[in-house]
C-alpha positions as CSV (number, residue, x, y, z in Angstrom):
1,M,-89.8,-182.1,-16.1
2,R,-90.7,-185.5,-14.9
3,I,-87.9,-187.4,-16.3
4,A,-85.5,-184.9,-14.9
5,V,-87.1,-185.5,-11.1
6,V,-87.2,-189.1,-11.5
7,A,-83.3,-189.0,-12.7
8,C,-82.8,-187.2,-9.9
9,V,-84.3,-189.3,-7.4
10,L,-82.7,-192.2,-9.5
11,F,-79.3,-190.8,-8.7
12,G,-79.8,-190.0,-5.1
13,L,-81.0,-193.3,-4.8
14,W,-77.9,-195.0,-6.6
15,L,-75.4,-192.6,-4.3
16,L,-77.3,-193.9,-1.1
17,F,-77.0,-197.8,-1.9
18,S,-73.6,-197.2,-3.8
19,G,-71.6,-195.4,-2.0
20,M,-69.3,-194.7,-4.8
21,F,-68.0,-191.2,-5.0
22,T,-65.2,-191.6,-7.2
23,P,-65.8,-189.1,-10.4
24,L,-66.1,-192.2,-13.4
25,L,-68.4,-193.9,-11.1
26,L,-70.5,-190.5,-10.2
27,V,-70.5,-189.7,-14.4
28,F,-71.7,-193.3,-14.9
29,G,-74.5,-193.5,-12.1
30,A,-75.5,-189.9,-13.2
31,L,-75.6,-191.4,-16.8
32,S,-77.3,-194.8,-16.1
33,S,-79.9,-192.5,-13.7
34,I,-80.7,-190.2,-17.0
35,F,-81.0,-193.4,-19.6
36,V,-83.3,-194.8,-17.4
37,A,-85.6,-192.2,-16.8
38,W,-85.4,-191.3,-20.0
39,L,-86.1,-195.3,-21.1
40,A,-89.2,-195.0,-18.7
41,G,-90.6,-191.7,-20.2
42,R,-90.5,-193.1,-23.8
43,M,-92.1,-196.1,-22.5
44,G,-95.0,-194.6,-20.9
45,L,-94.1,-195.7,-17.7
46,L,-94.1,-191.8,-15.9
47,P,-97.4,-190.4,-15.9
48,P,-98.1,-187.1,-17.6
49,E,-97.4,-183.8,-16.3
50,S,-101.1,-182.9,-15.8
51,S,-101.4,-186.0,-13.9
52,S,-102.0,-186.4,-10.2
53,T,-100.9,-189.5,-9.2
54,W,-97.6,-188.3,-7.6
55,L,-97.1,-188.8,-4.0
56,R,-96.4,-185.7,-1.9
57,P,-92.6,-186.1,-1.1
58,F,-92.8,-184.4,2.7
59,R,-95.8,-186.0,3.9
60,C,-94.0,-189.7,2.6
61,L,-91.4,-188.8,4.9
62,A,-93.6,-188.1,7.7
63,Y,-95.3,-191.4,6.8
64,L,-92.4,-193.5,7.0
65,P,-91.7,-193.2,11.1
66,W,-95.4,-194.2,11.6
67,F,-95.0,-196.9,9.4
68,A,-91.6,-198.1,11.1
69,W,-93.5,-198.1,14.4
70,Q,-96.6,-200.0,13.1
71,V,-93.9,-202.6,11.3
72,A,-92.2,-202.6,14.9
73,K,-95.4,-203.3,16.7
74,S,-96.7,-206.0,14.5
75,N,-93.3,-207.7,14.3
76,A,-93.5,-207.6,18.3
77,D,-97.0,-209.0,18.3
78,V,-96.0,-211.8,15.5
79,V,-93.1,-212.4,18.0
80,L,-95.1,-212.7,20.9
81,R,-98.0,-215.3,19.0
82,I,-95.2,-217.8,18.5
83,L,-93.0,-217.8,21.6
84,V,-96.7,-217.3,24.1
85,P,-99.0,-220.5,22.4
86,S,-101.4,-219.0,24.8
87,K,-101.7,-215.7,22.8
88,G,-102.5,-217.9,19.6
89,I,-102.8,-218.0,16.1
90,S,-106.7,-217.0,14.4
91,P,-105.8,-216.5,10.7
92,K,-108.6,-214.6,9.0
93,V,-109.3,-213.5,5.4
94,F,-111.1,-209.8,5.2
95,T,-111.7,-207.1,2.7
96,V,-110.6,-203.5,3.7
97,P,-111.6,-200.3,1.6
98,S,-109.5,-198.5,-0.1
99,T,-110.1,-194.8,-0.4
100,Q,-106.9,-193.8,-3.0
101,V,-108.0,-192.3,-6.1
102,S,-104.4,-193.2,-7.7
103,D,-103.1,-196.7,-8.5
104,M,-99.9,-195.4,-7.4
105,A,-101.4,-194.5,-3.7
106,R,-103.4,-198.0,-3.7
107,S,-100.5,-199.8,-4.6
108,V,-98.7,-198.0,-1.5
109,Y,-101.6,-199.3,1.3
110,A,-101.2,-202.4,-1.2
111,N,-97.6,-202.9,-0.2
112,S,-97.8,-201.2,3.4
113,I,-100.4,-203.8,4.5
114,T,-98.0,-206.7,3.2
115,L,-94.8,-205.4,4.3
116,T,-96.6,-205.4,8.0
117,P,-95.9,-208.4,9.8
118,G,-98.8,-210.9,10.2
119,T,-100.9,-209.5,7.1
120,I,-100.6,-210.0,3.8
121,A,-102.5,-208.1,0.8
122,I,-103.9,-211.2,-1.3
123,D,-105.7,-209.2,-4.1
124,V,-106.7,-205.7,-5.2
125,K,-109.4,-205.2,-7.1
126,G,-110.8,-201.3,-7.4
127,D,-111.7,-199.8,-4.2
128,V,-111.6,-203.0,-2.4
129,I,-108.3,-204.7,-0.8
130,T,-108.4,-208.7,0.3
131,V,-106.1,-209.3,3.1
132,H,-105.1,-212.1,4.9
133,A,-104.3,-211.7,8.7
134,L,-102.2,-214.2,10.9
135,S,-104.5,-212.7,14.1
136,R,-107.9,-211.3,15.0
137,E,-106.4,-208.5,16.6
138,G,-104.6,-207.6,13.2
139,A,-107.5,-207.9,11.4
140,E,-109.3,-205.4,13.6
141,G,-106.2,-203.1,13.6
142,L,-106.3,-203.0,9.7
143,A,-110.1,-202.8,9.9
144,D,-110.0,-199.3,11.8
145,G,-108.8,-197.2,8.7
146,R,-105.6,-195.6,10.1
147,M,-103.6,-196.5,7.4
148,D,-105.8,-196.1,4.7
149,A,-106.3,-192.5,5.6
150,K,-102.7,-191.9,6.1
151,V,-101.5,-193.5,2.8
152,S,-104.8,-191.4,1.4
153,A,-103.2,-188.2,3.0
154,L,-100.1,-188.8,0.7
155,E,-101.6,-188.1,-2.6
156,H,-101.3,-184.7,-4.1
157,R,-104.7,-183.9,-5.3
158,P,-105.8,-181.3,-7.6
């Protein structure tokens, strides 16, 4: 069942990115998606059926607009710090706790930190993520734990 779900997701992404809708290319896209999903299953890259490491798709869709807003706000902050020298840059390295249970959700959290302008996840060890922030305000915004809580809410927990 997991292979079928992964194959469908891969095919949907292939359709979205390729924009090719001729019958032959649709067949090749479907076959390649099925092959990649099967190969990932054989390599042990897909979690077992009983695993709780999958993220909730509808919550992920709700997370994306919130995350896009965070990226836009951070982007504006970085631009202002570059264009207005008085705002200043005060780099800081610090750690934030990660309350996610699965490695996949922890990876989503670390990648969300890195994709937000002005912050980079440097290291992930256990339930602690080391972060470099461009400013003290950016560090405080990340340390408040909202992003951590939102990513934790994405996890499917039994």
